[in-house]
FIPAGU-568494 format. One record per residue: residue number from 0; residue in three letters; z, x, y of N, C-alpha, C in turn. Coordinates in steps of 0.02 Angstrom, whole numbers, plus 32768, in hexadecimal, padded with zeros to 4 digits. Each point is the difference from the previous one (the first is absolute). Layout:
BEGIN
SITE    i   aa  n.c3  n.c1  n.c2  ca.c3  ca.c1  ca.c2  c.c3  c.c1  c.c2
SITE  NUM  ala     Z     X     Y      Z      X      Y     Z     X     Y
...
***
This chain:
BEGIN
SITE    i   aa  n.c3  n.c1  n.c2  ca.c3  ca.c1  ca.c2  c.c3  c.c1  c.c2
SITE    0  met  E0EE  E2D0  EF36   7FF3   8011   7FC5  801F  8033  7FEB
SITE    1  ser  8016  8016  7FD2   800B   804E   7FD0  7FCF  8018  7FEA
SITE    2  asn  800C  8038  800F   7FBE   801F   7FDC  800D  802E  7FAF
SITE    3  gln  8044  7FDD  7FEC   801B   801B   7FC2  7FDF  7FDE  7FE5
SITE    4  pro  7FF1  8028  7FBE   7FC6   7FE0   7FD4  8031  7FCA  7FC9
SITE    5  ser  7FE6  7FBC  7FFA   8025   7FC7   7FCF  7FDF  7FF6  7FCD
SITE    6  arg  8010  7FDD  7FC1   7FFF   7FF9   7FBD  7FE8  7FB1  7FF8
SITE    7  ile  7FD0  7FFC  7FDF   7FEB   7FCF   7FD8  8012  7FFC  7FB7
SITE    8  ala  7FEC  7FC3  7FC8   7FFA   8004   7FC4  7FED  8044  7FDD
SITE    9  gly  801C  8014  7FD3   7FED   8044   7FEB  8011  8029  802C
SITE   10  asp  8038  7FFC  8022   800E   8042   8024  7FD9  8030  8025
SITE   11  val  7FB1  7FE7  800A   7FC3   8028   801F  8024  7FFF  805F
SITE   12  pro  8000  8045  7FFA   8006   800C   805D  7FD2  7FF3  802E
SITE   13  ile  7FFF  7FD7  8034   7FD2   7FF7   8045  8018  8023  8025
SITE   14  arg  7FEF  8018  802C   8002   801D   8049  7FD0  7FD4  8034
SITE   15  trp  8031  7FDF  8028   7FE8   7FDB   8047  7FDB  803C  8021
SITE   16  ser  7FCA  7FFC  801E   7FE1   802D   8025  8005  7FCF  8044
SITE   17  arg  8007  8023  8023   8002   7FF0   8053  7FB4  7FFF  8012
SITE   18  tyr  7FFC  7FCB  8037   7FC7   8003   8013  7FF3  8038  8035
SITE   19  lys  7FCC  801A  7FEC   7FF6   803F   801D  7FD5  7FF4  8046
SITE   20  phe  8019  7FEE  803C   7FE7   7FE1   803B  7FDC  8037  801A
SITE   21  pro  8016  804B  800F   7FC9   8017   8036  7FBC  8028  7FDD
SITE   22  asp  7FF9  7FF2  7FC0   7FCE   8009   7FC5  7FC3  7FD3  7FFE
SITE   23  thr  8005  7FC5  800D   7FF6   7FBC   8008  7FF7  7FE9  8057
SITE   24  phe  8013  8019  8028   7FFA   7FFB   8049  7FC2  8031  8004
SITE   25  leu  8010  804D  7FF4   7FBF   801D   800B  7FB0  7FE3  7FD5
SITE   26  arg  8022  7FF6  7FCC   7FC1   7FD2   7FD4  7FD6  7FDC  803A
SITE   27  tyr  8028  7FC8  7FF5   7FD4   7FBF   802C  7FEE  8015  804B
SITE   28  gly  8033  8035  8023   7FEE   8027   8040  7FBA  8014  8004
SITE   29  ala  7FF1  802E  7FCA   7FB9   8019   7FEB  7FC5  7FD4  8001
SITE   30  trp  800D  7FB9  7FD0   7FDE   7FDC   8008  7FE8  7FD6  8031
SITE   31  leu  802F  7FF3  802A   7FFE   7FDC   803C  7FD0  803C  802F
SITE   32  cys  800C  8034  8004   7FE8   802A   8032  7FA9  8004  7FE0
SITE   33  val  7FF5  7FF9  7FCA   7FC0   7FFA   7FF4  7FDB  7FCB  8011
SITE   34  phe  8022  7FC5  7FEC   7FE5   7FB0   8023  7FEC  800F  8037
SITE   35  val  8042  8027  8043   7FEC   7FF4   803E  7FC7  802E  800A
SITE   36  phe  7FF3  8030  7FE0   7FC1   8033   8027  7FD1  7FD8  7FE0
SITE   37  leu  7FF8  7FE1  7FC9   7FCF   7FDE   7FDA  7FE8  7FC3  8044
SITE   38  val  8027  7FDB  8025   7FFD   7FE1   8032  7FD8  8010  802E
SITE   39  tyr  802B  8042  8013   7FFB   8021   8038  7FB7  8027  800D
SITE   40  cys  7FE1  800E  7FB7   7FBC   8017   7FEC  7FD0  7FC3  8026
SITE   41  val  8014  7FC7  7FC4   7FC4   7FD4   8017  7FF7  7FE3  8040
SITE   42  glu  8045  8004  8032   7FED   7FEA   8047  7FDF  8025  8021
SITE   43  tyr  801F  804A  7FFD   7FD9   8033   801A  7FAD  7FF4  7FF7
SITE   44  leu  7FF8  8002  7FDC   7FAD   8014   7FD5  7FE3  7FB8  8012
SITE   45  asn  8026  7FC6  801B   7FD0   7FBE   8000  7FDE  7FEE  7FDE
SITE   46  ile  8029  800A  7FC1   7FDC   7FD9   7FC7  7FF4  7FB8  7FE7
SITE   47  pro  7FDF  7FD1  8014   7FFE   7FAD   7FF6  8008  8002  7FB7
SITE   48  leu  8043  7FE8  7FEF   8013   7FF6   7FC3  7FE5  7FB2  7FEF
SITE   49  asp  7FF5  7FEF  802A   7FD7   7F92   7FF1  7FC8  800B  7FF6
SITE   50  arg  7FCF  802A  8011   7FC6   8006   7FDF  7FFF  8022  7FB5
SITE   51  leu  802E  8018  7FF2   8000   8017   7FAF  7FF0  7FC8  7FE1
SITE   52  leu  801B  7FC0  801A   8005   7FC2   7FC2  7FBE  7FE6  7FF3
SITE   53  gly  7FD4  8008  8030   7FB4   7FF2   7FF0  7FD8  8037  7FEA
SITE   54  val  800A  8045  8005   7FDF   8034   7FE9  7FCB  7FF7  7FCA
SITE   55  phe  8028  7FED  7FBB   7FBF   7FF4   7FD7  7FD5  7FC7  8007
SITE   56  gly  800C  7FBE  8016   7FDB   7FEB   8014  7FC7  800C  801C
SITE   57  arg  801D  8020  8047   7FC1   801D   8017  7FCB  803A  7FEA
SITE   58  met  8033  8019  7FD1   7FCD   8043   7FDA  7FDF  7FD6  7FD1
SITE   59  gly  801E  7FC3  7FE6   7FBB   7FE9   7FCD  7FC5  7FE7  801B
SITE   60  asp  800D  7FE5  8031   7FC7   7FE8   802F  7FDB  8027  800F
SITE   61  ile  800A  8046  801D   7FCF   8029   8012  7FD2  8024  7FB7
SITE   62  val  8024  8007  7FBE   7FE5   8012   7FCE  7FDD  7FCA  7FF1
SITE   63  ala  800B  7FD8  7FFD   7FCE   7FBD   7FDD  7FBC  7FF4  8034
SITE   64  asn  8019  800A  804B   7FCC   7FF8   802E  7FCC  804B  800D
SITE   65  arg  8016  803A  7FF4   7FEC   8040   8016  7FE2  8029  7FBF
SITE   66  tyr  8032  7FFB  7FCB   7FF9   8040   7FD2  7FF8  7FD9  7FCC
SITE   67  tyr  7FE7  7FB2  7FF0   7FF3   7FF0   7FD2  7FB8  7FCC  8000
SITE   68  pro  7FD4  800D  7FDA   7FFF   802E   7FB9  7FF2  8047  8019
SITE   69  pro  8024  801E  7FC7   7FE5   805F   800E  7FC8  7FFA  7FE9
SITE   70  asp  7FD7  803D  8028   7FC2   8007   7FD6  7FFC  803E  7FD3
SITE   71  met  8009  7FF0  7FC7   800E   8021   7FB9  7FB6  801E  8001
SITE   72  glu  7FC8  7FE9  8004   7FBF   8024   7FF5  800F  8033  8035
SITE   73  tyr  800D  8011  8034   8007   8047   8037  8022  8035  7FD6
SITE   74  ile  8030  7FF5  7FDF   801F   8034   7FE0  7FDA  8019  7FAA
SITE   75  met  7FD4  7FCD  7FF7   7FCF   8016   7FC6  7FC1  8038  801B
SITE   76  asp  800E  800B  803E   7FBF   8035   800C  800D  8040  7FEB
SITE   77  arg  7FC6  801E  7FF0   8001   8047   7FE8  8031  8020  8033
SITE   78  glu  7FE5  7FF9  8034   801D   8048   8036  804E  7FF4  800B
SITE   79  tyr  801D  7FDF  7FE6   8047   7FD6   8013  8018  8013  7FCD
SITE   80  leu  7FF0  7FF6  7FB8   800E   800C   7FCA  8014  804A  7FF9
SITE   81  asp  7FBC  802A  8020   7FFC   805C   8007  804A  8009  8033
SITE   82  tyr  8011  7FD1  802D   8035   801C   8025  8049  7FE5  7FE3
SITE   83  val  7FFD  7FDE  7FCD   8046   7FFF   7FDF  7FF6  8028  7FC5
SITE   84  val  7FD0  802A  7FE0   800F   8054   7FEC  8020  8019  8022
SITE   85  glu  7FEA  7FFB  8034   8011   803E   8044  8040  7FFE  800B
SITE   86  thr  8022  7FC1  8012   803A   7FF0   7FED  8036  802B  7FD5
SITE   87  ile  7FDB  7FE9  7FBC   802C   8006   7FCA  7FFB  805C  8001
SITE   88  gln  7FC8  8011  800B   7FF8   8040   7FFA  803A  802F  803E
SITE   89  met  7FF2  7FE3  8044   8031   8012   8017  805E  7FFA  8003
SITE   90  ala  8011  7FCA  7FE3   803F   8001   7FF1  8010  8035  7FC4
SITE   91  tyr  7FC7  800C  7FCF   8012   8029   7FC0  8003  8051  8012
SITE   92  leu  7FDF  800F  8042   8009   804E   8014  8026  7FEA  802F
SITE   93  gly  801A  7FE5  8026   803C   7FFC   8030  804E  8001  7FCF
SITE   94  ala  7FF2  7FE0  7FC7   802C   8000   7FDD  801A  8037  7FDF
SITE   95  leu  7FC1  801A  7FD9   7FF6   803C   7FEA  801C  8046  802C
SITE   96  phe  7FD6  8007  8030   8019   8039   802C  804C  7FF2  8014
SITE   97  gly  8025  7FD3  800D   8033   7FDE   8017  8048  8021  7FC2
SITE   98  ile  7FF4  7FF3  7FD6   8021   800C   7FC6  8002  806E  7FF1
SITE   99  gly  7FBB  8001  8006   7FF1   804C   7FF8  803D  801B  802E
SITE  100  leu  7FFD  7FE6  803B   802A   8023   8033  8048  7FF1  800E
SITE  101  thr  8004  7FC7  7FD2   804F   7FEE   7FF8  8020  802A  7FCF
SITE  102  leu  7FED  801A  7FC8   8019   8022   7FC9  802E  8051  801E
SITE  103  pro  7FCD  8015  8034   802D   8046   801D  8030  7FDF  803D
SITE  104  leu  7FE4  7FCB  8021   8037   7FE6   803B  802F  7FEF  7FDE
SITE  105  gly  7FFE  7FD0  7FD2   8046   7FE9   7FE8  8032  8033  7FD8
SITE  106  trp  7FD2  8030  7FE8   8047   8043   7FD4  800D  8016  804C
SITE  107  phe  7FDC  801A  8046   801E   800E   802C  8035  7FDF  8033
SITE  108  ala  7FED  7FBA  7FE6   8033   7FEA   8030  8042  7FD1  7FC9
SITE  109  ala  7FFF  801C  7FC8   8040   7FE7   7FE4  803C  804A  8016
SITE  110  tyr  803A  7FD3  8004   802D   8025   8023  801E  8030  7FC4
SITE  111  asn  8005  7FEE  7FC9   8010   8034   7FB7  7FDB  801F  7FDC
SITE  112  met  7FBD  8002  8026   7FBE   8029   7FD6  7FDD  801B  802E
SITE  113  thr  8006  8012  803D   7FE1   8018   803A  7FFD  8042  7FEE
SITE  114  pro  7FC7  8033  802C   801A   803C   7FF3  8014  8006  803D
SITE  115  ser  8017  7FFA  8034   801C   8014   8025  8022  7FB1  802B
SITE  116  arg  8041  800D  8012   801D   7FBD   8015  8009  8002  8041
SITE  117  arg  7FF4  803E  802C   800D   800C   803C  7FB6  7FF4  8030
SITE  118  phe  7FBD  8026  7FE2   7FC9   7FEA   8021  7FD4  7FD2  7FD5
SITE  119  ile  7FF2  800D  7FB2   7FCC   7FCF   7FF9  801C  7FC4  7FE0
SITE  120  tyr  803D  7FF2  7FF5   800C   7FB8   8012  800C  7FDD  8035
SITE  121  pro  7FFE  8007  8029   8008   7FE0   8041  7FB3  7FE9  8013
SITE  122  leu  7FCB  803D  7FEC   7FBC   7FFB   8027  7FE7  7FC9  7FC4
SITE  123  ala  8006  8004  7FC3   7FEB   7FCF   7FD4  8012  7FBC  8002
SITE  124  arg  8054  7FF4  802B   8007   7FB6   800C  7FEF  7FF8  801F
SITE  125  leu  7FD5  8023  804B   7FE0   7FFA   8043  7FCB  7FE5  7FF4
SITE  126  ile  7FD5  8017  7FCA   7FBD   7FF2   7FE6  8000  7FBA  7FE5
SITE  127  thr  8028  8009  7FD7   7FFB   7FB0   7FDD  801E  7FD8  8031
SITE  128  met  8029  7FFE  802C   8024   7FCF   8025  7FBF  7FF1  8036
SITE  129  ser  7FD0  802A  801B   7FC5   7FF6   8036  7FC4  7FEA  7FE0
SITE  130  cys  7FFC  7FFC  7FB2   7FD1   7FE8   7FDF  8010  7FC0  7FF5
SITE  131  arg  8041  7FE0  7FE4   8004   7FC6   800C  801C  7FCD  8042
SITE  132  ala  800B  8024  8018   8010   7FDE   8062  7FCE  7FDF  8013
SITE  133  val  7FC9  8025  7FEC   7FB8   7FDE   8028  7FDE  7FE7  7FE4
SITE  134  his  7FEE  7FB0  8009   7FE7   7FD8   7FD7  7FC6  8019  7FF6
SITE  135  glu  7FD0  7FDF  7FA9   7FC2   8020   8001  7FC3  7FE6  802F
SITE  136  met  7FFB  7FCC  8024   7FDF   7FF7   802E  7FFB  801E  803C
SITE  137  ile  803D  8025  8021   7FFA   8039   803E  7FE7  803E  7FDB
SITE  138  trp  8005  800D  7FB5   7FEF   804E   7FDB  7F9F  7FD6  8004
SITE  139  ala  7FEF  7FDD  7FE7   7FB3   7FDB   7FFC  7FEE  8006  8049
SITE  140  ile  8014  7FEC  803A   7FE8   8005   8042  8005  8036  8015
SITE  141  leu  803E  8040  7FF3   7FF6   8031   8017  7FD7  803A  7FE2
SITE  142  phe  7FEA  8003  7FBE   7FC2   8010   7FDE  7FC0  7FDF  800A
SITE  143  val  8000  7FD0  8013   7FAF   7FE5   800D  8002  801D  805A
SITE  144  ser  8031  8009  801C   7FFC   8027   8040  7FE0  8040  7FEE
SITE  145  ile  8027  802F  7FEB   7FE0   803C   7FE9  7FD2  8011  7FE2
SITE  146  leu  7FE3  7FD9  7FC5   7FD0   8009   7FC7  7FC5  7FD5  8006
SITE  147  gly  800B  7FC7  8027   7FCD   7FD5   800D  8003  7FC2  7FBD
SITE  148  tyr  7FDE  7FDE  800F   8007   7FA5   7FC8  7FE6  8028  7FC7
SITE  149  gly  8014  7FE6  7FC4   8001   8019   7FC6  8020  8007  7FD0
SITE  150  met  7FFA  8006  7FB4   8029   800B   7FCA  8049  8034  8008
SITE  151  leu  7FE9  8031  801E   8023   8052   7FF8  8048  7FE6  8027
SITE  152  ala  7FFF  7FD1  8038   8031   7FFB   802A  8023  7FCF  7FE4
SITE  153  gly  7FED  7FCC  7FDC   802A   7FDD   7FD0  8022  8012  7FCD
SITE  154  val  7FD6  8037  7FE2   802B   8027   7FC9  803B  8020  8014
SITE  155  leu  7FF6  8025  8039   8032   8027   801D  8031  7FDE  8025
SITE  156  ala  7FFD  7FC5  8003   803F   7FCE   801A  8018  7FF2  7FB7
SITE  157  leu  7FDA  7FEA  7FDA   801C   7FE6   7FCD  8038  804E  7FDF
SITE  158  thr  7FE2  802D  8003   8024   8033   7FEB  8050  8016  800A
SITE  159  leu  7FF3  7FF7  8043   8037   8005   802D  8025  7FD4  7FF6
SITE  160  phe  7FF3  7FBD  8009   8037   7FBE   7FF7  8022  800C  7FB3
SITE  161  cys  7FD1  800D  7FCF   8020   8008   7FB3  802D  8038  7FF4
SITE  162  thr  7FE2  8046  8029   802C   803B   7FF9  8052  7FFD  8021
SITE  163  gly  7FFC  7FCE  8035   8044   7FF4   8011  802C  7FBD  7FE2
SITE  164  phe  7FDE  7FC9  7FF0   801B   7FE2   7FD3  8018  8017  7FC0
SITE  165  ala  7FE0  8012  7FD6   800A   8031   7FC3  8020  802F  800B
SITE  166  gly  7FFE  802C  8028   8024   8033   7FFD  8053  7FEC  800B
SITE  167  lys  801B  7FD3  8034   802D   7FFC   7FFF  802E  7FEE  7FBC
SITE  168  leu  7FD2  7FBB  7FD8   8019   7FF5   7FBE  8007  803D  7FD5
SITE  169  leu  7FD8  8025  7FF7   8006   803C   7FC4  8042  8027  8014
SITE  170  ala  7FFF  801F  804C   8045   8028   8017  8036  7FDC  7FE4
SITE  171  glu  7FFD  7FC8  8010   8044   7FD8   7FDE  800F  8000  7FC0
SITE  172  glu  7FBC  7FF8  7FD5   8011   800D   7FB3  8014  8042  7FE9
SITE  173  ile  7FE5  8022  8022   801D   804C   7FF0  8041  8019  800E
SITE  174  glu  800A  7FDE  8049   8058   800A   8009  802B  7FDC  7FD1
SITE  175  ala  7FE4  7FD4  7FCF   803E   7FD8   7FDA  7FE8  800B  7FBC
SITE  176  ile  7FDF  804D  7FF3   7FF9   8013   7FAE  8044  8030  7FF2
SITE  177  asp  7FFC  8001  7FC6   805F   801A   7FDF  7FE3  803A  8002
SITE  178  met  8035  802C  8022   8003   8049   8009  8002  802D  7FD0
SITE  179  gly  801D  7FD8  7FC1   8006   8032   7FC3  7FC5  801A  7FEA
SITE  180  pro  7FEA  7FF3  7FFA   7FA5   801B   7FDD  7FF6  8038  8038
SITE  181  val  7FFA  7FFE  8038   7FEC   8025   8039  8027  8036  7FF8
SITE  182  glu  8038  8000  8002   8037   8036   7FF2  7FFE  802D  7FD7
SITE  183  ala  7FF5  7FEB  7FC5   7FF4   801C   7FC2  7FC1  801E  8014
SITE  184  met  7FDE  7FF3  800A   7FB8   8019   8018  7FF5  8047  8036
SITE  185  arg  8028  7FE5  801E   8010   803A   8032  8028  8049  7FF0
SITE  186  ser  803A  7FDE  7FCF   8033   803A   7FDE  7FD3  802D  7FC8
SITE  187  thr  7FBB  7FF5  7FFB   7FE8   8014   7FC8  7FC3  8036  8022
SITE  188  gly  7FF6  7FF2  803E   7FC7   8030   8031  7FDC  7FD3  8029
SITE  189  ala  7FFE  7FB2  7FDF   7FA3   7FE5   8014  8017  7FFB  8053
SITE  190  asn  7FA9  8019  8007   7FFF   8000   804D  7FFE  7FAC  8019
SITE  191  leu  7FE5  7FEA  8040   8001   7FCF   801E  7FD7  7FD2  7FDF
SITE  192  phe  7FB8  801D  7FEB   7FC0   7FC6   7FFF  800D  7FFF  7FAD
SITE  193  gln  801E  802C  7FD5   801C   7FEF   7FB8  8034  7FD3  7FF2
SITE  194  thr  802A  7FF5  8041   803F   7FE0   7FF9  7FF2  7FAC  8014
SITE  195  met  7FB8  8008  8038   7FF1   7FD1   7FFC  7FD1  7FC9  7FCF
SITE  196  ile  7FD4  8029  7FDD   7FEA   7FE2   7FD6  8006  7FFB  7FC2
SITE  197  phe  804A  8016  7FED   802A   8008   7FC5  8036  7FDA  8015
SITE  198  gly  801D  8001  8029   804E   7FDA   7FF9  8005  7FB4  8033
SITE  199  val  7FC7  8003  802D   8006   7FDB   8027  7FB9  7FB6  7FD5
SITE  200  phe  7FD5  801C  800F   7FB7   7FD3   8004  801B  7FD5  7FC0
SITE  201  pro  801D  8019  7FC4   8007   7FC7   7FBB  802D  7FD4  8012
SITE  202  gln  8039  8018  803F   801C   7FCF   8005  7FE3  7FC2  8030
SITE  203  ile  7FDE  800F  8030   7FDB   7FD9   802B  7FB7  7FE5  7FE3
SITE  204  arg  7FF5  800D  7FC2   7FB1   7FF3   7FF6  7FED  7FB2  7FFC
SITE  205  val  8040  7FE1  7FD8   7FEE   7FA2   8015  7FF5  7FF7  8051
SITE  206  ala  803B  801C  801A   7FF7   7FE1   8047  7FD3  8007  8029
SITE  207  phe  7FE0  8049  7FF1   7FD8   8011   8022  7FC4  7FCF  7FF1
SITE  208  thr  7FEA  7FEC  7FC6   7FD0   7FD7   7FED  8004  7FD4  801A
SITE  209  gly  803F  7FD4  800F   8004   7FCE   802B  7FE6  800E  8048
SITE  210  ile  802A  8028  800C   7FEE   8009   804A  7FAC  8000  801A
SITE  211  ala  7FE2  8027  7FCB   7FAE   8008   800F  7FEB  7FB5  7FF1
SITE  212  ile  800C  7FEE  7FD6   7FDB   7FB6   8002  8003  7FD6  802B
SITE  213  tyr  8045  7FE8  8014   8016   7FEF   8049  7FD0  8011  803C
SITE  214  thr  800E  804E  8004   7FD5   8010   802D  7FB8  7FEE  8010
SITE  215  trp  7FDB  7FFC  7FD5   7FC7   7FEF   7FEA  7FF9  7FAB  800A
SITE  216  asp  8030  7FE6  7FFB   7FFA   7FB1   7FFB  8005  7FE9  804D
SITE  217  val  803D  802F  8028   7FE7   7FF5   8040  7FD0  8014  802E
SITE  218  ala  7FE7  804E  7FE8   7FBE   8015   801D  7FB6  7FDB  7FFF
SITE  219  phe  8015  7FD8  7FCF   7FB7   7FD4   7FED  8007  7FC7  8029
SITE  220  arg  8047  7FDB  8018   8016   7FC9   802D  7FDC  8027  803A
SITE  221  ala  8012  8043  800F   7FF6   800E   8050  7FA9  8006  800A
SITE  222  ala  7FEB  801B  7FCD   7FB2   800C   8007  7FD5  7FCB  8016
SITE  223  thr  8028  7FC0  7FE6   7FC7   7FC7   800F  7FFF  7FEE  803D
SITE  224  val  8025  801E  803D   800F   7FE1   8045  7FFC  8048  802D
SITE  225  val  7FFB  803C  7FE1   7FEF   8041   802D  7FC9  7FF8  802A
SITE  226  gly  7FCF  7FF2  7FD0   7FAB   7FFB   8015  800E  7FDF  804E
SITE  227  phe  802A  7FCF  8002   7FFE   7FC8   803D  800D  802B  803D
SITE  228  phe  8013  804C  8000   7FFC   8026   8047  7FD5  803B  7FEF
SITE  229  gly  7FCD  7FF0  7FCC   7FC7   802C   7FF5  7FFA  802A  7FE1
SITE  230  ala  8036  8003  7FC5   8002   803D   7FCF  7FDB  7FEC  7FAC
SITE  231  gly  7FE7  7FCE  8008   7FBB   7FEC   7FCD  8027  7FE4  7FD4
SITE  232  gly  7FCD  7FE2  7FCD   8027   7FC0   7FD0  7FE6  7FA9  8018
SITE  233  met  8021  7FDF  7FDC   7FFF   7FC0   7FFC  801C  7FEC  8055
SITE  234  gly  802A  8025  8018   8021   7FE4   8045  7FCC  8002  803E
SITE  235  trp  7FCD  8029  7FE8   7FC5   8008   803F  7FDA  7FB4  7FFC
SITE  236  tyr  7FF7  7FE5  7FC4   7FE4   7FC2   800B  802D  7FC6  800F
SITE  237  leu  8042  8001  7FFA   802A   7FDE   800B  801D  7FF7  804C
SITE  238  lys  7FF8  803D  801D   7FE7   800A   8055  7FCF  7FF7  8018
SITE  239  arg  7FBA  7FFE  7FCD   7FC5   7FE8   802D  8000  7FBA  8004
SITE  240  asn  8013  7FCC  7FD6   8005   7FCF   7FF9  8037  7FD8  8019
SITE  241  val  802F  801B  801C   803F   7FF5   8030  7FDB  7FED  8044
SITE  242  leu  7FE8  8043  8010   7FEC   800D   8040  7FB9  7FCC  7FFD
SITE  243  gln  7FE6  7FE9  7FDF   7FB5   7FE2   8002  8025  7FA6  7FF2
SITE  244  ile  8037  7FF4  7FF3   8021   7FB4   8005  7FD5  7FF2  7FC6
SITE  245  glu  7FF4  802A  7FB6   7FE7   7FD8   7FDE  803E  7FE7  7FBB
SITE  246  thr  802A  7FCF  800C   8032   7FEF   7FF8  8009  7FF1  7FAF
SITE  247  glu  7FB8  7FD2  7FF1   7FF7   8011   7FB9  8000  8028  7FCD
SITE  248  arg  7FD5  8035  8028   7FEE   8050   7FCD  804B  8021  800D
SITE  249  val  8024  8004  8034   8042   8011   7FF2  8032  7FDF  7FCB
SITE  250  ala  7FFC  7FC7  8003   801D   7FDF   7FC9  7FF6  801C  7FBA
SITE  251  ala  7FB8  8006  7FF6   7FEE   8025   7FB6  800D  8050  8003
SITE  252  ile  8013  8017  8024   8001   8038   8012  8058  8002  7FF2
SITE  253  leu  8029  7FE7  800C   804F   7FFB   8003  8001  7FE8  7FAB
SITE  254  ile  7FD2  7FE2  7FE8   8004   7FF6   7FC6  7FFF  802F  7FD2
SITE  255  ser  7FC9  8019  7FFF   7FE9   8044   7FE3  8029  802B  7FF6
SITE  256  ile  801A  8011  804B   804D   8032   7FF2  8047  7FED  7FEB
SITE  257  leu  800A  7FB9  7FF1   8037   7FF8   7FE8  7FE8  7FF1  7FAA
SITE  258  ile  7FCF  7FE9  7FF0   7FD7   7FFC   7FB5  8023  806D  7FE2
SITE  259  leu  7FCC  801A  8038   8016   8050   7FEC  8054  801E  7FF5
SITE  260  val  801F  7FE5  8034   8040   7FFF   8005  8021  7FF1  7FC7
SITE  261  met  7FF1  7FC2  7FE6   801A   7FEA   7FC8  7FF1  8019  7FC3
SITE  262  ile  7FBE  800C  7FED   7FEE   802B   7FCA  8023  8050  8006
SITE  263  ser  8006  8031  8036   802D   802C   8004  804F  7FFB  7FF9
SITE  264  glu  8017  7FC7  801A   8046   8004   7FE7  7FFB  7FE1  7FAA
SITE  265  thr  7FE2  7FDA  7FE2   7FFB   8000   7FB6  7FFA  8040  7FE9
SITE  266  val  7FCB  802E  8009   7FF0   8043   7FE1  8052  8032  8016
SITE  267  ser  8014  8008  803A   803B   800D   8008  8033  7FF3  7FDA
SITE  268  ala  8013  7FBD  7FF4   8037   7FE1   7FCD  7FF7  802C  7FC6
SITE  269  trp  7FC8  7FFC  7FDF   7FED   800E   7FC1  8011  8048  7FFD
SITE  270  ala  7FDC  802C  8028   8016   803E   8002  8049  8016  800A
SITE  271  arg  802D  7FD1  8025   8046   8007   8006  8011  8001  7FAE
SITE  272  gly  7FFC  7FC8  7FDC   8007   7FE6   7FD4  7FF4  803A  7FC3
SITE  273  lys  7FD1  8021  800E   7FF9   8038   7FD1  8024  8050  800C
SITE  274  ala  800A  7FF2  8040   803A   8048   8012  802C  7FEF  7FF3
SITE  275  met  801D  7FC5  7FFF   8055   7FF2   7FF3  7FFD  8008  7FA9
SITE  276  lys  7FD1  7FF5  7FE6   7FF2   801C   7F9B  8013  8044  8002
SITE  277  met  7FE6  8028  8035   7FFC   804D   7FF7  8062  800F  800C
SITE  278  gln  8025  7FDF  7FF6   8043   8012   800F  802F  8016  7FB7
***
């Protein structure tokens, strides 16, 4: 078939494009490789796919026979409610300290605003990556082994978790700013601190507010279970009842965690909505 343009009614030219065989072959070849690798992983890990068909039925039987009805009176106990308050306080302090450390760390880890691209930038990136690479549960186990059981280990674990989580987001927001106001302030003799306060922060104010709210939301979810490893809070109650096979009490604790997470999600969504109106 000729590749010359043809004409139809109205003298509108149409160009016949050839079938792009190499591009199509590579695209479908890539999908085929993904599928083959998926099949290989399933076979190598010996995953019984036939058992997945009845997993929901077996799960329903276990919940109905062991976890129902949940012992809701247990979570109304004054001692348990005190642990709920401790969990909220632990999440609040962990998120607050983590966000406080994120401010200088995000500044130093932003390539366009770091005081030293040769020394401070890679060090700040290494700290951020290290805090983010280790799971909050591992941080909790580490601090419990060093400091002993209690809220301090939980707060420190959540602090490092929030630092790694929010530090990367803040650094990327700073790297995406408009450098025009920054260069204008530098030309007038403003130092690094003045440039950050008056040239950078007004551009990332809304984004930083959203990052802080989301960090609190994530920290609260993590705080509900770090106590499982001895870091205090509701997780300690969960671990005790799991080990004692008090399944109805475990169900009640899980319901209470679900309710608290839903409340936190609602408050976070409301706060994010308010932050978006600040633009």
